[in-house]
Every structure is written in C-alpha cells, then in structure tokens.
N, C-alpha and C positions, 0 to 999 in steps of 0.2 A: 503494500501501499504507500511505505515513504519511497521507493521506488518509483511509481504509478505517480507522487505525487512531484517530484524532483522533473520527473521527464516533461511533465504539463510548463513546471515552471521555465523549463529550458527552453522550451519551445519559443513560451514568450517572450521571456526576454533573446532567443532570434530574431523573432518574427517584429520587437519593438528594438533591436539593432539598426534592422534591415528601416527599418520606419528615420530613424535619427539619423541614418545614410540618405534618404530621400529630403528631411527636411534641412540639411546640410548642404545639400545638392540645391533645392530650393533659395539659400539664404547665399548662396556662393553666385547665382544666375540672378536673381534680386540684386545684390551687390554692384555687378557687372552692366547692369540696365541704367543703374542710378549715377555709374561713373561714366558711362557711355551717352545717357542723355545730358549731363553736365562738361561734357565736351563737346554735342553737335550745338547747346547751348552756346557754349565759348564759340565755335566755329562758323555757326549762323551770324553771330552778333559779335562782333573781337573786340565794336571801339565800346561798348553799354555800359563801361566802366566808368570812362575817358569821357563821354557824353554826361553821365550823370553830373558826374565833376566838376560839369558848366554851366551847369541851372540848376534854376532850385524849382523850375515850374513843376517835377514831376518830385520833388521832395517837401511834403508839407509839414507843418508844424506838425510835432508827437510828445507825448504824457509817455513817460517810462515809471511806469510803476511796480515800487520794489519794497512790500511787505516786513517786514524784520523780526525776528522772537533770536537775544543772543547773538554770538561771533561767531563765524566758520573758518577755517585756514585761511589768511590770504585774502580777508576780505575787504579788507582797504586796497588795497592795490585793483581789487577787481570793482568795486563803486569807482575809482582812477580810469579804470577803463572806459564805462560808461562817459565821462567826462569831458575824452577824449577824441571826441567822435569828428566826421568831420563833413558835419550835417550842418545846413545854416540856425536851424530855428528848432528847438528841443524843450523841456522842464525835466526834469526828474523829480518825484517825490517820493521818500519813502514814510510807511505812515507803521507805528509801533503800537499795544496795545499798553505797554505800563512804560510813565517816562523817567523811572531808573535804567531803563535797556541800558544795556552794556554799547548795545550798537549806535546809541543816541551820541554816544562821544566820537566816533569816526563820521558820524556823518557832520555834525561839528567840524571840526577838523579840514573835511571835505569841503565845507562850503566856505573857510580860510583859504585852501591854496587853490578854489578855483569862483574868485569872486563874481567871472563873468557867466558863470553858468547859473542859471533857473536853478535851484535846489533847493528843494523845503522840507521840513520835517514833519511831518503833524504824529501827533499821540492821537490815535482811535481810543475811544471813553466808551465805549458801548460794545456788548459781547451781542451781537446777532447770531449768535448761531456757534455750533460744535466747533466750525471749523474759523480758530480763529487767523487764519490768515487770508479770509475771503473776506471774513467780517472784516477787518480793517482794509479791506481794498474796498466793498464798500463804501466806504466812511471817507477813503482816501479819492475815489472819481469822483467824487461829489466836488475837489476841488478843481480838479484839472482842468485846463484850460483847450484842450482839444480833442480832436474829433477820433485822430490816428491814436492806437494806443498799444503799448507793450507793455506785459510781466513777464517777470522774471524772474530765478530763483536768487537771492542775493549774493549768494559765492560764485554767480557764474560773471564771466571774466569774455571779455569780448574785443577784437578788432578792430581800428579806428573806422574799417569800413562800413560797418552791422549794419546802423541804422541803414544806412543809403539800400545799403543790399534784401534787408529784411523787410522793408516798409513798400519798397518799389514794384512789387505784384499787386499789392494794393489799390495803389494809387489811381481813384478812376482815372477813365476813358471820357475826353479827346486829351488831357493833358499830361494823359502819361502812355501812348500810344505801346510800350512795351504789357502795359498792366491787362490783366485779366479780370474779366465785372465778377466772373463765374469763383473766383477765390473771392472767398471771408473769412480766411487766415492762414496767416502764416507762422509751420513751428520748424528748431532745428535739432538734429543731432546733437548729443557732445559726448566729449572724452575726459574722462576720470582722470586728475590729477595725484596719485596716491600718497597717500603719507608715509613713513615709515611703518607701520604694524603693518602684521597679518593679515588682522581686517580688511583693513586700508585697499589691500594688495587684491585683494580676493575679490571687493567692491569695485577695483579698476578694472582686473580683467574679464571679469563679468561683465559689464558697459559694453566692452568692445567684442566679445565672441557672444554676448549673449543678449542682450538688451535690444541692443544696436541692431543686428543679426537680424533681431526678432521684427520689428517695427521694419524694414525693408521686404521682410517675407509678407508682411501682413500688408502692403502696400502692391506687392504685384498680386498677392491670391487676390486683394480687393478691388484690383485698379487704384488707390491709388489709399491715402488714409484717412479714418473716422477719428480722429481722435487730438490731441494737443498733448505736446510736451514742456515739462515746468521748464525745462530751460529757455524758449520763447514761446511766448504767446504775442502772436502781432495778431489785429484787428483794429477794426471798425466800427465806433463807440454805436451808431447805428445798430449793427449787425448784434452787438453784445445785448441792445435791450431788445431786441427781437427775440431772446431766447427768456425775456425777464431777466439781466443782468447779472452783473455778481447776488443779489439775492436770494437766485433760485442754485445757487451752488454752494450757502452759505454754512449747510450741513456733509454734502460731501467729502468723502475721501478724499478722491482722484478726481478734485477741481480739476485742473489740464486738461484730463481722461473728459469730463460731461462738456465743459466747456467747446470743446472738438467737434463734439459728438454729437450736441445740438446744434452747433452751426451747420454739421456736416448735413443734419437730417433737415434744416432749411434751402434744400439743395445747392449749396454752395461747396465749394474745395475747401479741404484744407492741404495746402501745398506743403512738402518738402520742399525744406530752402539747400541748396546746398551750400549753406555758410554750415560750416560746425563751429560751435562754442564748447569752450572750456569749463569743466566746474572742478571746485578743491576740494577733497575727499577729509572728510576729519581723521585723527587719529585714531580707530574705532578697534576695540577689542573684541576677540570674538561675538564673546556675548551682543557688544549692539551692533555691532554687523547682521548677527543673527538675528534681532529684532529689525532693525531697521528689513532686512530681506523678507519675512516675513510680513510683517505690515503691507511692504511693498506687493509680493503674492495675495495677501488676502482681499488687496485694493481690483488685481485686477481679476482674481475672481471673480469679484462680483460684480468685477463693470464689465468682464468677457467672459460670461461663463463656462461656454462650451469651447470656442479656446484657450480657456486655461487648464481644463482636463485635458485634451487634447495636447499637452505640454508634457505632459505624464510620458509619452512617445518620444521625448527629443534628447532624454538624457542617453546620449548612445556610448559613452563613456562604461555608467555605473551598470546599463545591460549587457555591452559587451564582456565586463567583466564577471563578473552573474554570470557568463552563459560558458568564458571559463572554468570556472570554476564548480558549474553543476557536471559540464562536460568531463570533469575531473582534467583537464588539461589538455584539452584533443586538440591536435595543430590546426584541422580545420575552425578551432573558436579563435586559438590564437592568430593564427590567422584575416580570423574576422576582426579583431581588437584591432590589430596591425594598418588595415584599413581604412574603421570609422575613426583611429588615430591620428593619420595622415588628410583625411577631408576632415577632420574636426579640426585640427592642427591649420589646416591651409585657409580654412573660415576664418578663422581671428585672423589671420592674419591679412586677409584681403577688406575686409570691414574695418579691421581694427589700424591696421598701416595705413593703407590706401584710401578707403574711406573719410575715418575718423582722421588720420598725419598723426596716429598716435603713436608717439619716436617709441613708452614702452613698454607696450603693447611683446614684440621679442623676448625683453628680459623678464616678464612678466609670465611668459608660456608652460614653463613648468609646472605655475601654480593652476591652469587646467584642468587637473585629472583629481584635485583636493575639491574645486571652485565648481567641478560638476556634481561628484558626489554629495557634498554640501547645497547644490539647490535640488536636490533627487529626493531628498528630507525634507527638504523645509515644503517642497513643494504636498511632500506626504501630511505634512506637520501641519499646513494650514487647512486642509477639509476635519482637522479633529475640532477648534471653535472659533467666537468673532472678535476676538480682541488683540487691538493693538494697542502699542504702545509708541507716541508722539511725540518730541520735545517738552517730554519726560511727564508728559501723564498718557492714562487711561483709558479707551474709546472700547464699546461694544461696535461693531459692525455691522450691520442690516441692512442689506440690499443696497450696498453703497455707502449708507450714509453711517455720517458719526453720533455717536449717545454719549456723553462723558459718564463715567464710572463715576462714584464718590468718592473718596480717600477715608 
C-alpha cells in the first residue's frame, strides 16, 4: 500500500515537473516577446526621447503621491531621484498618518535641498479604512493640483527620464500623437537591490526569477495585464474617479492590483512600461522574509484564486527533487532534474539580466533551489489561514479585504 502511494506521488511529481518546464518556457517566450516589442518600438520611433525632451506639449503637469510609514533602506536617495526629473512641471506630495513618523524629517531635509521643487508633507489624521496607505492617499489626493497622477512606493528609485516615459502613453491626443486614448494606466516592473542578509537576497532573486517572470507570462496569456504594480501606478484622475476613487480600495490589501483591475474593467488598457525601477530591500531576517512572502501569497490567492492554485504546478526544482527521491535516484529522474534546472536558470537570467537589467542576479543564482523550496512551502501554508502581518500590524484577510485584529 505504501509502495502504491509512493508511486502515485512520483507520477504527480513527474507531471508537475513537466508542467513547470512548460511554464518556464512560457516565461522565456514572454520575456523574449517583451524585449522584441521594446526593440521594435525603438526602431519605429528612434527620435522619440529627443523629441519629448524638446517640448512640453506632451508633458502635462503631474502629481506624485507618496504615502509613507517609517523608513526604508536608501530612502532619502530614492526621494532625491524624484526631485531630479527632467520634466517641466510636477509636484510631490508625501503623506503620513503620524506626525512623529521618522520619514517626516527626511522630507523636510529634501525640501531644504530642493527648494525649487513643489514638495509638500501632509499629515493625514483620518483613519478611513484598514489599509492606512490608501486612507492616506484619499486625503492626499484632495490637495493634488493636477489631472495626471503617479503613485509609487516609498523605496522606489527612478532615473531622470522616468516621468517623461511613464506619463507619455497617458497624455490625451492630439497633444500627444504617440499616446493611446485606450491606455488607462501605466505600471512598471522593478528590480530588487538586496541588503546583505539571506532573507533580503532571497527576496531579490525571487523578484527577478519568479515575480517579474510571472507578470510577463500573465501579460502574454491574457493579451495584456489586468492589474497594477506598486512600483508605479500612473493614471488620470478622471479614470480613478470612474472606478470609485481611492475610497473604493481603502480596505483592500492589494490596492495596486485592485486599481489596475478596475481600470482594465472599464475597457482601458493597463500598459506595462519599458521603464524598470529599483526597490531597495530591507535587511529581512528569514522570519521577516517569510512573513512578507506569506502576505503577498495570500493577497494573490484572494485576488487571482484560480491562477494562484495553478502556481503549485510551477515549482519545478522541488517537484524534480521529489521525483529523484521517490525514484530512488533513477537516471531518468536525475536527467529530468538537470533539464528543469537548466531552463530554470535560463529563465532567471533572461528575465533578471536582460529584462530587468539586474546586475546581481548572476551572483544570486545559487540561491534559486532554496528560494523555490521556500516558495513552494509558503504556497502550501498560504491555504491554511487568512492572517497577514503588515508594517507591524496583524489583519484578517477575507476576499481581498483587510480587517484589523485587535492586539
């Protein structure tokens, strides 16, 4: 009976390994397509960036909204990068819920360094829902001057042409002939700059080898993406209002996903920009890394339930190792493991190095087996409960919405 059960599990492991190989191939194909689109766009319009640098006609005023809580690694330099934009007119509104938040001092320092920039620090006293970030955004938006909005996380660092390149697809024709009136949001992939800890490095290789690859695969399968990424959410104020404003997202964990999903449901395109930004990762302990991954996993589970269930068939290395163990080291099982390892590494290199321009991905490749094993365990654990930890608070997650757990 035990032998029969082992045989069944072995067959499942082999089938799941082949499924993973198919998924990795899809990711490679999707990444190649994304790179090809960028190359074709550059060939079709080689003067685009130079033309946009000479005119303000396609560069309308922009409001950048940055809700804050606490500090992140390299935060001040990330703030500075937003003040160094080659863009004619924009404002940056920072928001905190606690006037004693340590991020406030960094913003005051920023205002002194860049007195020519329109920088404001808002204290958002009202608690409008479980998601404090979105609650702050509701209050910050009331002070925003402009129609074109960008929301990005506090740890995001950008290049000087970021605003021009991200806003350009949204600008209303005929002022911008290169814009598409069907585009309702622009969002960006990102690469993670790791701190020295193992948890931070596992997070970084996961962004390059898992998360971004999954975004590109979803884009390929669905003919576009139907969600936003917190690294950059660029949209028009009127399109935000058409989906109920930030108020409609104030209790959701994955607010970036919800905003993008609802804009897409209006018949507008969510465009994945060719711009890749950087996020500077905290020095996660292994426990902090696991908590962060579990929060993300349960958020995705509630947002894309069937896709998340299918994610279990993409953990190629753990499935292949299980096949080796159950086959008692059969030659065919080792060959299968070698094949899945080769395509897994190829996917990490193509997405991480070529798409994201992540210079550290090669150095972190040795962590892939551990990263995949941990990811598969977190996937399993994510189905066992609904509790998530976020910025020191605990919440119950139900159908994507947060309910604060009293301490």
